[in-house]
C-alpha positions as CSV (number, residue, x, y, z in Angstrom):
1,M,183.1,-2.8,-47.5
2,E,183.2,-5.3,-50.4
3,Y,186.6,-5.2,-52.2
4,R,186.9,-5.9,-55.9
5,K,189.7,-7.5,-57.9
6,L,191.5,-4.9,-60.0
7,G,191.7,-6.9,-63.2
8,S,194.6,-9.4,-63.2
9,S,196.9,-7.0,-61.3
10,G,196.7,-9.0,-58.0
11,L,195.4,-5.8,-56.3
12,T,192.1,-5.2,-54.8
13,T,190.1,-2.0,-54.2
14,A,187.0,-0.9,-52.5
15,P,184.3,0.2,-55.0
16,L,185.5,3.8,-55.0
17,V,189.0,5.3,-55.3
18,L,189.9,8.6,-53.8
19,G,191.2,11.2,-56.2
20,G,194.3,13.0,-54.9
21,N,194.3,15.9,-57.4
22,V,192.9,18.3,-54.8
23,F,195.7,17.7,-52.3
24,G,197.9,20.8,-52.2
25,W,195.5,22.5,-54.6
26,T,192.0,23.3,-53.4
27,I,192.6,21.9,-49.9
28,D,195.7,22.3,-47.7
29,Q,197.7,19.6,-45.9
30,D,195.7,19.7,-42.7
31,T,192.4,19.3,-44.5
32,S,193.9,16.7,-46.8
33,F,194.9,14.6,-43.8
34,K,191.4,14.8,-42.4
35,V,189.9,13.6,-45.7
36,L,192.4,10.8,-46.0
37,D,191.8,9.7,-42.4
38,A,188.0,9.7,-43.0
39,F,188.4,7.7,-46.2
40,V,190.3,4.9,-44.6
41,D,188.0,5.0,-41.5
42,H,185.0,4.3,-43.8
43,G,186.7,1.2,-45.1
44,F,188.1,2.5,-48.4
45,N,191.7,1.8,-49.4
46,A,192.8,3.0,-52.8
47,I,194.2,6.5,-53.5
48,D,194.9,7.9,-57.0
49,T,197.4,10.6,-57.7
50,A,200.0,11.6,-60.3
51,D,203.4,13.2,-60.4
52,V,202.0,16.3,-62.2
53,Y,199.4,17.1,-59.5
54,S,199.1,20.1,-59.2
55,A,201.6,21.8,-61.6
56,W,198.7,23.8,-63.2
57,V,198.5,26.0,-60.0
58,P,200.5,29.2,-60.1
59,G,203.6,28.6,-57.9
60,N,203.3,24.8,-58.0
61,A,205.8,22.6,-59.8
62,G,204.0,19.3,-59.6
63,G,204.4,16.6,-56.9
64,E,202.4,18.6,-54.4
65,S,199.7,15.8,-54.1
66,E,202.3,13.0,-53.7
67,R,204.1,15.0,-51.0
68,V,200.9,15.5,-49.0
69,I,200.1,11.8,-49.2
70,G,203.7,11.0,-48.2
71,A,203.5,13.3,-45.2
72,W,200.2,11.7,-44.2
73,L,201.7,8.2,-44.4
74,K,204.7,9.3,-42.4
75,A,202.4,10.8,-39.7
76,R,200.4,7.6,-39.6
77,P,202.6,4.6,-38.7
78,G,201.1,1.4,-40.1
79,M,198.9,3.1,-42.6
80,R,201.0,2.1,-45.6
81,E,199.8,-1.5,-45.1
82,K,196.2,-0.4,-45.3
83,V,196.2,1.6,-48.5
84,T,196.8,1.0,-52.2
85,L,198.7,3.8,-54.0
86,F,198.2,4.7,-57.6
87,T,200.3,7.3,-59.3
88,K,201.2,8.2,-62.9
89,V,204.0,9.3,-65.2
90,G,204.0,11.0,-68.5
91,S,202.5,14.4,-68.1
92,D,204.6,17.5,-68.8
93,M,206.3,18.5,-65.6
94,G,207.5,21.8,-67.1
95,V,211.1,20.9,-67.4
96,P,212.7,19.8,-70.7
97,G,212.7,16.0,-70.9
98,H,210.5,15.6,-67.9
99,K,207.5,14.2,-69.7
100,G,206.4,11.3,-71.9
101,L,207.0,7.6,-71.6
102,S,210.6,7.1,-72.5
103,A,212.6,4.5,-70.6
104,A,215.0,7.2,-69.4
105,W,212.3,9.5,-68.0
106,I,210.3,6.6,-66.4
107,A,213.4,5.5,-64.6
108,Q,213.9,9.0,-63.1
109,A,210.2,9.8,-62.6
110,V,209.5,6.7,-60.5
111,E,212.4,7.6,-58.1
112,D,211.0,11.1,-57.8
113,S,207.5,9.7,-57.0
114,L,208.8,7.1,-54.5
115,Q,210.7,9.9,-52.7
116,R,207.7,12.2,-52.5
117,L,205.4,9.5,-51.4
118,G,208.0,8.2,-48.9
119,V,207.5,4.6,-49.9
120,D,209.6,1.8,-51.3
121,E,207.0,0.5,-53.8
122,I,204.2,2.0,-55.8
123,D,201.2,-0.4,-56.0
124,L,199.9,0.7,-59.4
125,Y,201.9,2.9,-61.8
126,F,200.0,4.4,-64.8
127,S,201.1,5.8,-68.1
128,H,199.2,9.0,-67.9
129,W,198.9,9.8,-71.6
130,P,199.7,8.0,-74.8
131,D,202.7,9.4,-76.6
132,N,205.0,8.5,-79.5
133,T,207.3,6.3,-77.4
134,P,207.2,2.7,-78.8
135,Y,205.2,0.4,-76.5
136,D,208.1,-2.0,-76.2
137,E,210.3,0.7,-74.8
138,T,207.8,1.8,-72.2
139,L,206.8,-1.7,-71.2
140,G,210.4,-2.7,-71.0
141,A,211.1,0.1,-68.6
142,Y,208.2,-1.1,-66.5
143,E,209.5,-4.6,-66.5
144,K,212.7,-3.4,-64.9
145,L,210.7,-1.6,-62.2
146,L,208.6,-4.6,-61.5
147,T,211.6,-6.8,-61.2
148,A,213.3,-4.3,-58.9
149,G,210.2,-4.2,-56.7
150,K,209.7,-0.5,-57.2
151,I,206.1,-1.0,-58.6
152,R,203.7,-3.9,-58.2
153,A,201.4,-3.5,-61.3
154,I,201.0,-1.2,-64.4
155,G,198.1,0.6,-66.0
156,A,197.4,3.1,-68.7
157,S,195.2,6.2,-68.7
158,N,193.5,7.7,-71.7
159,L,194.1,4.9,-74.2
160,D,191.4,4.2,-76.8
161,A,190.6,0.6,-77.9
162,A,193.0,0.5,-80.8
163,Q,195.9,1.8,-78.6
164,L,195.2,-0.5,-75.7
165,G,194.8,-3.4,-78.1
166,E,198.1,-2.7,-79.8
167,S,199.9,-2.3,-76.4
168,L,198.6,-5.8,-75.4
169,R,199.8,-7.3,-78.7
170,V,203.3,-5.8,-78.4
171,A,203.5,-7.0,-74.8
172,K,202.5,-10.6,-75.8
173,D,204.8,-10.7,-78.8
174,A,207.8,-9.3,-76.9
175,G,207.3,-11.2,-73.7
176,L,206.8,-8.0,-71.8
177,P,204.4,-7.1,-69.0
178,S,201.1,-5.8,-70.2
179,Y,198.8,-3.1,-68.9
180,Q,196.5,-4.6,-66.2
181,V,194.4,-1.6,-65.4
182,L,192.8,1.2,-67.5
183,Q,191.9,4.7,-66.3
184,P,189.5,6.3,-68.8
185,G,187.1,9.2,-68.4
186,Y,183.5,7.9,-68.0
187,N,180.3,9.0,-66.3
188,L,176.5,9.0,-66.9
189,Y,176.8,11.8,-69.4
190,D,180.1,10.9,-71.1
191,R,179.5,7.3,-72.1
192,A,180.4,7.0,-75.8
193,G,184.2,7.1,-75.3
194,F,184.3,4.0,-73.1
195,E,181.3,1.9,-73.9
196,G,181.6,-0.5,-76.8
197,D,184.9,-1.6,-78.1
198,L,187.0,-0.3,-75.2
199,A,184.8,-1.7,-72.5
200,D,184.5,-5.0,-74.3
201,L,188.2,-5.3,-74.7
202,C,188.7,-4.7,-70.9
203,L,186.2,-7.3,-70.0
204,R,187.6,-9.8,-72.5
205,E,191.2,-9.3,-71.3
206,H,190.4,-9.0,-67.6
207,I,191.6,-5.5,-67.4
208,G,190.6,-3.6,-64.3
209,V,188.9,-0.2,-64.9
210,V,189.0,2.8,-62.6
211,V,187.3,5.8,-64.2
212,Y,187.8,9.5,-63.7
213,Y,185.4,12.5,-64.2
214,A,182.9,10.2,-62.5
215,L,180.6,13.2,-61.7
216,A,181.2,15.1,-64.9
217,S,183.0,18.0,-63.2
218,G,180.3,18.2,-60.6
219,F,177.4,18.4,-63.1
220,L,175.9,15.1,-61.8
221,S,175.7,16.5,-58.3
222,G,172.6,18.3,-59.6
223,K,173.7,21.8,-58.4
224,Y,174.1,23.1,-62.0
225,R,170.8,23.3,-63.8
226,S,171.1,26.6,-65.7
227,E,173.8,29.0,-66.8
228,A,172.9,31.1,-63.8
229,D,174.3,28.3,-61.6
230,L,177.7,28.2,-63.3
231,D,179.1,30.8,-60.9
232,K,178.5,28.6,-57.9
233,S,182.1,27.3,-58.0
234,K,185.4,27.5,-59.9
235,R,184.4,24.4,-61.8
236,G,181.3,26.0,-63.3
237,G,182.9,26.9,-66.6
238,G,183.6,23.2,-67.3
239,V,180.0,22.3,-66.7
240,K,178.3,24.5,-69.3
241,K,178.7,21.9,-72.0
242,Y,176.4,19.5,-70.0
243,L,173.5,22.0,-70.0
244,T,171.7,20.3,-72.8
245,P,168.3,18.6,-73.1
246,R,170.0,15.2,-72.6
247,G,171.9,16.6,-69.6
248,L,168.8,17.9,-68.0
249,A,167.0,14.5,-68.7
250,I,169.8,12.8,-66.8
251,L,169.4,15.1,-63.8
252,G,165.7,14.4,-63.9
253,A,166.3,10.7,-63.7
254,L,168.8,11.2,-60.9
255,D,166.3,13.4,-59.0
256,V,163.6,10.6,-59.1
257,I,166.0,7.8,-57.9
258,A,167.7,10.0,-55.3
259,A,164.3,10.8,-53.8
260,K,163.4,7.1,-53.8
261,Y,166.4,6.3,-51.6
262,S,166.7,9.6,-49.7
263,A,170.1,9.9,-51.4
264,A,172.1,12.7,-53.1
265,Q,172.1,12.8,-56.9
266,A,175.9,12.4,-56.8
267,E,175.6,9.2,-54.8
268,V,173.2,7.7,-57.4
269,A,175.5,8.7,-60.2
270,L,178.4,7.0,-58.5
271,A,176.3,3.9,-57.7
272,W,175.4,3.7,-61.4
273,L,179.1,3.6,-62.2
274,M,179.8,0.9,-59.6
275,A,177.1,-1.2,-61.2
276,Q,178.6,-1.2,-64.7
277,P,180.1,-4.6,-65.6
278,A,183.3,-3.2,-67.0
279,V,184.0,-0.8,-64.2
280,T,185.9,-1.8,-61.1
281,A,185.6,1.5,-59.3
282,P,185.1,5.2,-60.0
283,I,187.6,7.8,-58.8
284,A,186.2,10.8,-56.9
285,S,187.8,13.6,-55.1
286,A,186.7,15.0,-51.8
287,T,187.5,18.3,-50.1
288,S,185.6,17.6,-46.9
289,I,184.8,14.7,-44.5
290,Q,181.2,15.2,-45.4
291,Q,182.0,14.3,-49.1
292,V,183.8,11.1,-47.9
293,E,180.7,10.2,-45.9
294,S,178.7,10.6,-49.1
295,F,181.1,8.2,-50.9
296,A,180.3,5.6,-48.2
297,R,176.6,6.0,-48.8
298,A,177.1,5.7,-52.5
299,A,179.1,2.5,-52.0
300,A,176.3,1.0,-50.0
301,L,173.6,2.0,-52.4
302,Q,172.2,-0.9,-54.4
303,L,170.3,0.3,-57.4
304,S,167.5,-1.9,-58.8
305,A,167.3,-3.1,-62.4
306,D,164.6,-0.6,-63.0
307,D,166.8,2.2,-61.6
308,L,169.6,1.3,-63.9
309,A,167.3,1.0,-66.9
310,A,165.9,4.5,-66.2
311,L,169.3,6.0,-65.9
312,N,170.5,4.2,-69.0
313,A,167.5,5.4,-71.0
314,A,167.9,9.1,-69.9
315,S,171.6,9.0,-70.6
316,A,171.6,7.0,-73.8
317,P,174.3,8.5,-76.1
318,E,172.8,10.4,-79.0
319,A,173.1,8.7,-82.4
């Protein structure tokens, strides 16, 4: 497995990051352990979660995913040294004051995440969503955590080019640590929000990029090709917007290239992301060992220049 530098953070990651949003939600702890074990066994190392996962589930309060990962680490002596942990702060936890990027909430939220994960240090701590807190307050809070050894690096999720650029300016002017990693939504269908100014800024400033929605809510797996297919899973409702002529053209290109390599369409879609100059690694969730095995095949898949050109043409954002 070839590891990649995660921007200027000092961290490295395999070319795919495991999404932890499903732990304690669509898979129970036992299955989560099996998925995590398989992920590491295949040579991967980075796991992404958030304090809010999975507060949207009735009966959950948030922190479920972090607790599963913490229990797994406790049950696997020595595993902590093999994995890189990402988690996030900022989403609404459903309790007054327990959201956003204020210094006071970050100071409490990091302790809560450390406790749930059962670790002394978080490798990469993300601001989950932009809010109205001044950048110098948020970055100042992170500086204290970095100095205290509670986190190793910082990142931001869901910032646009103007917001990321302003955060970098504030950090430089105030002598504060700057965001070293970005986590945007990006995939073969949803290209316009990242490509251009934001991707160029990340390349220019040596910011690592780990992208979510890598498979467009499952659309790029190829199993949704008509409205009749939307009932195949709970995620079907979120896929309807992709059933456009452009979406079907993307699936057609994936079909051709997948057949060429005897690969799954999702593996080709992930390999396309891994080949993008501004992308360090996509994030993808797995609910079975078989899906982790598919991730390993995607990481080993080397698309040709012609393959990439065909996918780029089919998925070119509409003017």
